C-alpha positions as CSV (number, residue, x, y, z in Angstrom):
1,M,22.3,15.9,39.0
2,K,24.0,15.6,35.5
3,L,22.5,13.3,32.9
4,L,25.7,11.7,31.5
5,T,29.2,11.3,32.8
6,S,30.8,14.7,32.4
7,L,33.8,15.1,30.1
8,A,34.5,18.1,32.2
9,A,35.1,21.5,30.6
10,I,38.8,22.2,30.1
11,V,39.2,25.2,32.4
12,S,42.3,27.2,33.0
13,V,43.4,30.5,34.6
14,S,45.9,32.4,32.6
15,Q,47.1,35.9,31.9
16,A,44.7,38.5,30.5
17,F,44.2,38.9,26.7
18,V,43.4,42.3,25.3
19,L,39.9,42.8,23.9
20,P,39.5,44.9,20.7
21,A,38.6,48.5,21.5
22,E,37.9,47.7,25.1
23,R,36.8,50.8,27.0
24,L,34.3,51.9,29.6
25,S,31.2,53.9,28.7
26,S,32.3,56.7,31.0
27,E,31.5,59.3,28.3
28,L,27.8,58.6,28.7
29,S,27.0,61.9,30.2
30,T,23.3,61.3,30.9
31,I,24.1,58.6,33.5
32,E,25.9,59.4,36.7
33,E,27.1,57.1,39.4
34,R,24.1,56.5,41.6
35,Q,25.7,55.6,44.9
36,T,29.0,55.7,46.6
37,A,30.5,52.2,46.8
38,D,30.8,50.6,50.2
39,P,34.1,51.1,52.0
40,E,36.7,48.3,51.5
41,C,35.6,45.2,53.3
42,V,35.8,41.4,52.9
43,H,33.1,39.5,51.0
44,G,31.7,36.8,53.4
45,P,28.5,35.3,54.7
46,Q,27.6,38.4,56.7
47,T,29.1,41.0,54.2
48,R,27.8,39.8,50.9
49,R,27.4,43.4,49.7
50,C,31.2,43.7,49.6
51,W,33.5,42.6,46.9
52,S,37.1,43.7,46.5
53,G,39.2,46.7,45.4
54,G,36.5,49.1,46.6
55,Y,33.8,47.5,44.5
56,S,30.5,46.4,46.0
57,V,26.9,45.8,45.2
58,A,26.5,49.6,45.2
59,T,28.9,50.1,42.3
60,D,27.4,51.3,39.1
61,F,28.4,48.6,36.7
62,D,27.3,50.7,33.7
63,L,30.2,53.0,34.4
64,K,32.9,50.8,35.9
65,H,33.8,47.3,36.8
66,P,36.8,45.4,38.1
67,E,39.4,44.6,35.4
68,T,41.2,41.5,36.7
69,T,44.3,39.9,35.1
70,V,42.6,36.5,35.2
71,T,41.4,34.7,32.1
72,R,38.9,31.9,32.5
73,S,39.3,29.5,29.6
74,Y,36.8,26.8,28.6
75,T,36.7,24.3,25.8
76,L,33.2,23.2,24.9
77,T,32.7,20.4,22.4
78,I,29.3,19.8,20.8
79,T,28.5,16.3,19.6
80,N,25.6,14.1,18.4
81,S,24.5,11.8,21.2
82,T,21.5,10.2,22.8
83,C,20.0,11.0,26.1
84,N,17.3,9.9,28.6
85,P,17.0,12.6,31.3
86,D,13.7,11.4,32.8
87,G,13.8,7.7,32.2
88,N,11.2,7.7,29.4
89,G,13.7,6.3,26.9
90,E,16.7,7.4,24.8
91,R,16.3,10.0,22.1
92,L,18.7,11.9,19.8
93,C,20.4,14.8,21.5
94,Q,23.2,17.3,20.9
95,L,25.3,17.7,24.0
96,I,28.1,19.8,25.3
97,N,31.1,17.8,26.6
98,G,28.7,14.8,26.8
99,Q,26.4,16.2,29.5
100,Y,23.0,17.9,29.9
101,P,22.9,20.7,30.9
102,G,26.4,21.6,29.7
103,P,29.2,22.6,32.0
104,T,28.7,25.6,34.2
105,I,30.8,28.6,33.1
106,T,32.2,30.3,36.2
107,A,34.1,33.5,36.5
108,D,34.5,36.4,38.9
109,W,33.2,39.9,38.2
110,G,35.8,41.6,36.0
111,D,37.5,38.4,34.7
112,L,38.1,37.8,31.0
113,L,36.6,34.8,29.4
114,S,38.0,32.7,26.5
115,I,35.5,30.1,25.4
116,K,36.4,27.8,22.6
117,I,33.6,26.0,20.8
118,I,34.5,22.8,18.8
119,N,31.7,21.7,16.5
120,K,31.8,17.9,16.1
121,L,28.2,17.6,15.0
122,E,27.6,15.5,11.9
123,D,25.1,17.7,10.0
124,N,24.6,21.0,11.9
125,G,26.3,24.3,12.3
126,T,26.2,26.0,15.7
127,A,26.9,29.3,17.5
128,I,26.8,30.0,21.2
129,H,25.0,33.0,22.7
130,F,25.8,34.1,26.3
131,H,22.4,35.3,27.4
132,G,22.2,38.7,29.1
133,V,26.0,39.3,28.8
134,R,26.4,43.0,27.8
135,Q,29.3,42.2,25.5
136,L,30.7,45.8,25.9
137,N,32.6,46.5,22.7
138,T,32.7,42.8,21.9
139,C,29.6,42.4,19.7
140,G,31.5,39.7,17.8
141,A,31.2,37.4,20.9
142,D,27.4,37.6,21.0
143,G,27.1,34.3,19.1
144,V,24.2,35.0,16.8
145,P,24.5,33.3,13.4
146,G,23.5,35.6,10.5
147,I,23.9,38.7,12.7
148,T,27.3,38.7,14.5
149,Q,28.9,35.7,12.9
150,C,28.6,32.8,10.4
151,P,27.7,29.5,12.0
152,I,30.6,27.3,13.1
153,A,30.7,24.5,10.5
154,P,31.0,20.8,11.5
155,G,34.7,20.1,12.1
156,A,35.5,23.8,12.8
157,E,36.0,25.8,16.0
158,F,35.6,29.4,17.2
159,T,36.7,31.2,20.3
160,Y,34.6,33.8,22.0
161,L,36.5,36.5,24.0
162,F,34.8,38.9,26.4
163,R,34.9,40.4,29.9
164,A,32.4,39.8,32.7
165,T,31.3,43.4,33.3
166,Q,28.3,42.2,35.2
167,F,27.8,39.8,38.1
168,G,25.1,37.2,38.9
169,T,23.5,34.3,37.1
170,S,22.7,33.5,33.5
171,W,23.0,30.8,30.8
172,Y,24.5,30.1,27.4
173,H,22.8,28.4,24.5
174,S,22.9,27.7,20.8
175,H,21.3,30.3,18.7
176,F,21.4,28.1,15.6
177,S,17.6,27.7,14.8
178,N,15.9,25.6,17.6
179,Q,19.1,23.6,18.4
180,Y,19.2,24.5,22.1
181,G,16.1,22.4,22.6
182,D,18.2,19.3,21.9
183,G,20.6,20.0,24.8
184,V,23.0,22.8,23.7
185,V,22.6,24.8,26.9
186,G,24.4,25.5,30.2
187,A,24.5,27.8,33.2
188,M,26.8,30.8,33.8
189,V,27.8,32.1,37.2
190,F,29.7,35.4,37.5
191,N,30.6,35.7,41.2
192,G,30.2,39.1,42.8
193,P,28.5,41.0,45.6
194,A,24.8,40.5,46.6
195,T,22.1,42.5,48.3
196,S,21.3,39.8,50.9
197,N,23.5,37.6,53.1
198,Y,23.6,33.8,52.9
199,D,25.7,30.9,54.1
200,V,25.8,28.5,51.2
201,D,25.7,29.0,47.4
202,L,23.8,26.0,46.0
203,G,24.7,27.1,42.4
204,P,22.4,27.1,39.4
205,Y,19.0,25.4,39.2
206,S,18.6,24.9,35.5
207,L,14.9,24.6,34.6
208,T,14.0,23.2,31.2
209,D,10.9,21.9,29.4
210,W,11.6,18.6,27.7
211,Y,10.2,17.0,24.6
212,Y,10.4,13.4,23.6
213,A,10.7,14.5,19.9
214,T,13.8,16.4,18.7
215,A,14.0,20.2,18.6
216,F,13.8,20.2,14.8
217,E,10.8,17.9,14.7
218,T,8.9,20.1,17.2
219,S,9.8,23.3,15.4
220,M,8.3,21.9,12.2
221,Q,5.2,20.8,14.1
222,S,4.9,24.3,15.5
223,M,5.3,25.9,12.1
224,I,2.7,23.7,10.6
225,S,0.3,24.4,13.4
226,L,0.9,28.2,13.0
227,Q,-0.6,28.1,9.5
228,T,-4.0,27.7,11.0
229,Q,-3.1,29.9,14.1
230,G,-2.7,26.8,16.2
231,G,-0.3,26.5,19.1
232,P,3.0,24.7,19.3
233,P,3.4,21.1,20.5
234,K,3.0,20.4,24.2
235,A,6.1,19.6,26.2
236,N,6.3,16.2,27.8
237,N,8.1,17.0,31.1
238,I,10.0,19.7,33.1
239,L,13.6,18.9,34.2
240,I,15.5,20.4,37.2
241,N,19.2,20.3,36.6
242,G,18.7,17.8,33.9
243,T,16.5,15.2,35.7
244,N,13.0,14.5,36.9
245,K,10.6,11.5,37.1
246,N,8.3,11.0,34.1
247,A,4.6,10.7,34.2
248,A,4.8,6.9,34.5
249,G,7.0,7.2,37.6
250,G,10.4,6.3,36.0
251,G,13.5,8.5,36.2
252,A,14.7,10.3,39.3
253,Y,14.1,13.5,41.2
254,N,16.8,16.1,41.8
255,E,17.7,16.0,45.5
256,V,19.1,18.7,47.7
257,T,20.3,18.3,51.4
258,I,20.0,21.4,53.6
259,T,21.0,22.1,57.2
260,K,18.6,23.7,59.7
261,G,19.4,27.3,60.4
262,K,21.4,27.9,57.2
263,K,20.6,30.4,54.5
264,Y,21.0,29.1,50.9
265,R,21.5,31.0,47.7
266,L,19.7,29.4,44.7
267,R,20.2,30.6,41.2
268,L,17.0,29.9,39.2
269,I,17.3,29.9,35.4
270,N,14.4,29.3,32.9
271,M,16.1,27.6,29.9
272,S,12.9,26.5,28.3
273,V,11.9,26.3,24.7
274,D,8.3,27.3,25.3
275,Q,7.4,27.3,29.0
276,Y,6.8,30.0,31.6
277,M,7.3,28.4,35.0
278,R,6.1,29.0,38.5
279,V,8.5,27.8,41.2
280,S,8.2,27.3,45.0
281,L,9.5,25.3,47.9
282,D,6.8,23.8,50.1
283,G,6.7,25.5,53.5
284,H,9.6,27.9,52.8
285,K,9.4,31.4,51.5
286,M,12.0,32.9,49.2
287,T,13.9,36.2,49.4
288,V,14.4,37.4,45.9
289,M,17.6,39.5,45.4
290,T,18.3,39.7,41.6
291,S,16.3,39.9,38.4
292,D,18.4,38.7,35.6
293,F,21.9,40.4,36.1
294,V,20.4,43.3,38.2
295,P,20.7,43.4,42.0
296,I,17.4,44.4,43.5
297,K,16.1,45.4,47.0
298,P,15.3,42.0,48.6
299,Y,11.7,41.1,48.9
300,V,9.9,37.9,50.2
301,T,7.5,35.7,48.2
302,E,6.0,32.3,48.4
303,T,6.1,31.6,44.6
304,L,7.9,33.1,41.7
305,L,6.9,33.3,38.0
306,I,9.9,33.0,35.6
307,A,9.6,33.7,31.9
308,I,11.8,32.0,29.4
309,G,15.3,33.4,29.6
310,Q,14.8,35.1,32.9
311,R,16.9,34.4,36.1
312,Y,16.3,35.1,39.8
313,D,18.7,34.6,42.6
314,V,16.8,33.8,45.8
315,I,17.7,33.1,49.5
316,I,15.9,30.1,51.2
317,T,16.3,29.8,54.9
318,A,16.1,26.2,56.3
319,N,13.8,27.2,59.2
320,Q,11.0,24.5,59.1
321,T,10.5,21.2,60.8
322,A,13.1,18.7,59.7
323,G,11.9,16.5,56.9
324,S,11.6,16.3,53.1
325,Y,9.8,19.0,51.1
326,F,8.9,19.3,47.4
327,F,10.5,22.0,45.3
328,R,7.9,22.7,42.6
329,V,8.4,23.8,39.0
330,D,5.0,24.0,37.3
331,P,3.9,25.2,33.9
332,A,2.4,28.7,34.5
333,A,-1.2,28.3,33.4
334,D,-1.8,32.1,33.5
335,C,0.9,32.3,30.8
336,F,-0.7,29.6,28.6
337,A,2.1,27.2,29.5
338,A,1.1,23.5,28.8
339,N,3.0,20.4,29.7
340,D,2.2,16.7,30.2
341,H,3.9,16.7,33.5
342,F,5.5,19.0,36.2
343,G,8.9,19.5,37.7
344,R,9.7,18.2,41.2
345,A,12.8,18.0,43.3
346,I,13.1,16.8,46.9
347,W,14.8,19.0,49.5
348,T,15.7,17.2,52.8
349,Y,17.1,18.4,56.1
350,S,20.4,16.8,56.9
351,D,19.4,15.1,60.2
352,V,16.6,13.0,58.6
353,S,16.5,10.4,55.8
354,P,15.0,11.5,52.4
355,S,11.3,10.4,52.0
356,T,8.4,11.2,49.7
357,P,7.2,14.6,50.9
358,P,3.5,15.4,51.6
359,E,1.6,17.5,49.1
360,N,1.6,21.0,50.7
361,P,1.9,23.6,48.0
362,W,1.7,27.3,48.4
363,P,-1.5,29.0,46.9
364,V,-1.0,29.9,43.2
365,P,-1.6,33.6,42.6
366,T,-3.2,35.0,39.4
367,T,-0.8,37.4,37.8
368,Q,-2.1,37.8,34.2
369,C,1.5,36.9,33.3
370,L,2.8,40.2,34.5
371,E,6.3,40.8,36.0
372,P,6.5,40.9,39.8
373,S,5.8,44.4,40.9
374,E,8.3,44.3,43.8
375,M,11.5,44.4,41.6
376,A,13.1,47.7,42.6
377,P,16.7,47.9,41.6
378,Y,19.1,48.2,44.5
379,W,20.3,51.5,43.3
380,K,18.0,54.3,42.1
381,Q,18.2,55.4,38.6
382,A,15.6,57.6,36.9
383,V,14.9,57.4,33.2
384,P,14.5,60.7,31.4
385,S,10.8,61.2,30.7
386,N,10.7,64.5,28.8
387,S,11.4,63.0,25.4
388,F,9.4,59.8,25.7
389,S,6.3,61.1,23.8
390,S,8.4,62.4,20.9
391,D,11.0,59.7,20.7
392,V,9.1,56.5,21.5
393,T,8.9,53.9,18.7
394,R,6.0,51.6,18.6
395,L,6.7,47.9,17.6
396,N,3.6,45.8,16.8
397,V,3.8,42.1,17.3
398,N,1.6,40.4,14.8
399,I,1.1,37.4,12.5
400,T,1.5,37.9,8.7
401,T,2.8,36.0,5.7
402,G,6.4,35.8,4.7
403,E,9.2,33.6,3.4
404,F,12.1,31.7,4.9
405,L,14.9,31.7,2.3
406,P,16.0,29.7,0.5
407,D,12.5,28.3,0.4
408,P,10.4,30.8,-1.7
409,D,7.0,29.6,-0.5
410,T,5.0,32.1,1.4
411,I,3.7,30.9,4.8
412,V,2.2,32.3,8.0
413,V,4.9,33.8,10.3
414,W,5.3,35.8,13.5
415,A,6.4,39.3,12.8
416,I,7.2,42.8,14.2
417,D,5.5,45.5,12.1
418,D,4.4,43.0,9.5
419,Q,8.0,41.9,8.8
420,N,9.5,38.5,9.9
421,I,13.2,38.3,10.5
422,N,15.1,35.8,8.3
423,V,18.9,35.9,8.5
424,N,21.4,34.9,5.9
425,W,23.9,32.6,7.7
426,S,26.6,33.2,5.0
427,R,26.5,37.0,5.1
428,P,25.9,38.2,8.7
429,T,24.9,41.8,9.4
430,V,28.5,42.5,10.7
431,S,29.7,41.8,7.1
432,F,27.4,44.5,5.8
433,V,28.6,47.0,8.4
434,D,32.3,46.1,7.9
435,E,31.9,46.6,4.1
436,G,30.0,49.9,4.5
437,D,27.0,48.4,2.7
438,A,23.8,49.9,4.1
439,D,21.6,48.1,1.5
440,Y,20.0,45.9,4.2
441,T,17.4,43.5,2.8
442,P,13.8,43.7,4.3
443,E,14.1,40.2,5.9
444,M,17.1,41.4,7.9
445,H,14.6,43.7,9.7
446,V,17.2,46.4,10.7
447,M,16.5,49.5,12.7
448,H,19.1,52.0,13.9
449,L,19.4,53.1,17.5
450,Q,19.9,56.7,18.7
451,D,23.3,58.3,18.7
452,E,25.6,57.5,21.6
453,G,24.4,58.8,24.9
454,K,20.8,59.3,23.8
455,W,17.9,57.2,25.1
456,N,15.8,54.7,23.1
457,Y,12.2,54.2,24.0
458,Y,10.1,51.3,22.6
459,L,6.4,50.4,23.1
460,I,5.9,46.8,22.1
461,Q,2.2,46.0,21.5
462,Q,0.7,42.7,20.5
463,T,-2.0,43.4,18.0
464,G,-5.4,41.8,17.5
465,S,-4.2,39.8,14.4
466,A,-2.3,37.4,16.6
467,P,-3.4,34.9,19.3
468,P,-3.4,36.7,22.7
469,I,-0.4,34.9,24.2
470,P,2.5,36.3,26.2
471,H,5.9,36.9,24.6
472,P,9.1,37.0,26.7
473,I,11.1,39.7,24.9
474,H,14.9,39.6,25.1
475,L,17.4,42.2,24.0
476,H,21.0,41.5,23.2
477,G,23.9,43.9,24.0
478,H,21.8,45.8,26.6
479,D,19.4,45.4,29.4
480,F,16.5,47.8,29.6
481,F,14.3,49.6,32.1
482,V,10.7,48.4,32.2
483,L,8.6,51.5,32.2
484,G,5.3,49.6,32.3
485,Q,3.2,46.7,31.2
486,G,-0.4,46.2,30.5
487,S,-2.8,43.4,29.5
488,T,-4.9,45.4,27.0
489,A,-4.2,47.6,24.1
490,W,-2.0,50.7,24.8
491,D,-4.2,53.8,24.9
492,G,-1.7,56.4,26.2
493,T,-3.3,56.8,29.6
494,A,-1.3,54.3,31.7
495,T,1.1,55.8,34.3
496,L,4.7,54.8,33.4
497,N,7.5,54.4,36.0
498,F,10.4,56.7,35.1
499,A,11.5,57.3,38.7
500,T,12.4,53.8,39.9
501,P,11.8,51.4,37.0
502,P,12.7,47.7,37.2
503,R,15.6,46.7,35.0
504,R,16.4,43.4,33.2
505,D,17.2,41.9,29.8
506,T,14.1,39.8,29.4
507,A,10.5,41.0,30.0
508,T,7.0,39.9,29.0
509,V,4.6,41.5,26.5
510,P,1.3,40.1,28.0
511,G,-1.1,38.4,25.7
512,G,-2.9,41.1,23.8
513,G,-1.0,43.7,25.9
514,W,2.0,46.0,25.8
515,L,5.5,46.5,27.2
516,A,7.3,49.9,27.4
517,I,11.1,49.8,27.7
518,A,13.9,52.3,27.6
519,F,17.7,52.0,27.4
520,P,20.6,54.4,26.4
521,S,22.8,53.9,23.4
522,N,26.2,53.0,24.9
523,N,27.4,49.8,23.2
524,P,28.4,49.5,19.5
525,G,27.0,46.4,17.9
526,T,24.4,44.6,15.9
527,W,21.9,43.5,18.5
528,L,19.0,41.1,18.2
529,L,15.6,41.8,19.8
530,H,13.4,38.8,19.9
531,C,10.7,36.7,21.5
532,H,12.5,33.9,23.5
533,I,9.9,31.3,22.8
534,A,12.2,29.3,20.6
535,F,9.3,28.4,18.2
536,H,8.4,32.1,17.8
537,I,11.9,33.4,17.0
538,G,12.2,30.5,14.6
539,E,9.0,31.6,13.0
540,G,10.2,35.2,12.6
541,L,9.4,37.1,15.8
542,G,12.5,39.3,16.0
543,M,14.4,42.3,14.6
544,Q,17.8,43.8,15.0
545,F,19.3,47.1,16.0
546,I,22.5,48.6,14.6
547,E,24.3,50.8,17.1
548,E,27.3,53.0,16.4
549,A,28.2,51.2,13.2
550,G,31.5,53.0,12.8
551,K,32.8,51.4,16.1
552,I,31.8,47.8,15.4
553,V,34.9,45.5,15.2
554,K,34.9,42.1,13.6
555,P,36.3,39.5,16.1
556,H,39.5,37.5,15.5
557,G,38.5,34.4,13.4
558,Y,35.4,35.9,11.8
559,D,36.6,35.6,8.2
560,E,37.9,32.1,8.7
561,T,34.6,31.0,10.3
562,C,32.6,32.4,7.4
563,S,34.9,30.8,4.8
564,S,34.5,27.4,6.4
565,W,30.8,27.8,6.7
566,R,30.3,28.9,3.1
567,A,32.2,25.8,1.9
568,Y,30.1,23.5,4.1
569,E,26.8,25.2,3.2
570,K,27.3,24.3,-0.5
571,G,26.7,20.6,0.3
572,M,24.7,21.0,3.5
573,Y,22.5,18.0,4.2
574,Y,19.7,19.8,6.1
575,P,18.7,23.1,4.5
576,K,17.7,26.1,6.5
577,H,13.9,25.9,7.2
578,D,13.2,28.8,9.5
579,S,14.5,32.2,10.5
580,G,17.9,30.7,11.3
581,L,17.7,32.0,14.9
């Protein structure tokens, strides 16, 4: 259910454009194709593993992907507005095409995308990040102000060009400070094969926490609280596809109608500012078949823990007694999530009238906020283990003191290795690279990745100087293999999984614990690594990698965007007050 009347995205299909330096990473000699693709067959309800042109769910998308001649074009206009998604009352919002969440961006695996962003906000810049999209050789389309581009100034526009080299479900959002908490978010669906059959694709289920104060008000509250190591403000509600009842009973539930005997694909996306969520459908188990953009061997569960930024595609079979059932989205208490309310939708079988369902929830497991252990990738890929001990880099998540330019005051910040990230919107990292200037400032928090074809290993540990809370860590430009997690300090004795590690682009460092990840260098760019709690990245919890600097190409329109931003910034009404991310 959409919040406001949609000013539908302008969508067209046209001939292909040519991406700069577009190529496959076939020269990556340390990775070989893991499985022979399925024979040519037709994608359908009983053959979801198939796609077209000899591609299937068994295709190694690191090495190859379809290259269609289709361009999916969208125009997204961001404006100041008001909204009232749960009936509590109107508040200031920033909306995409007048709706919340924004329009779903849809493409087929291998399509090209051309996404024009028009900034009609009165007093804010913006930039749109396409979460989890690899951006192979298109770093300039990653949408991170101060790293891959200058912000798009009010009255200006910018077009992102990239290819869908992956398939599955994700989301896009503003990366301009905490702006996405005011509504600048939307779902993405890249159609492709699947590891489990289904009859009906229900599309995205966008899950968001909701605050009655604006994003910039809550970010300031969080930063003030951090000065005494306090927590961020509590959210007021959880929305499902932009709607829910509020604590006083106003508003409306999201409603879904299902038919007995049918199998339904549901695309779950956690778009929250600060909320791990646990989801379930009363009386119905879920078959999980993806983690982020990675197809996995299907497994069955009653409930599912979803960190901020993570996605799961699940199959739900309508095999229970006809009636109405609650779909539950609850704050995950074992991940320190706190909310004044909870998310509910009503799913009803087609041969009965909707009614208020009985309370019949599944038992809530205790997970210590660890990733599900069943997430085995559909294909098998081992990670080299012989160089882990010598090549691993430890990254310590901690609290320290730092500055957020242009404000020179020293305050308490989140950091990695005692350094908070603090970008310069007017001179992004890509400008440094393009000009051959390696004199990166400390607050840019730059680290170089290994040479092309080599593996990078990172052990991310939360130290004792910080409150023991979980951090959903997201990497741009890559996904990564999760070698292991733990809820205590790393002591070197844990057994890591190099043989069949889970793979995704967002994973949790448990409170007081550690996360070990690995990924190969195979994509030139300037790539942000950060906590996806919006308050935390705003307070400095991030860093950036530079990969194959000599192959990084500025996108078309980069210089014009920076020129218009610099002119606007001279008289900017609201000064930068956080990391800028």
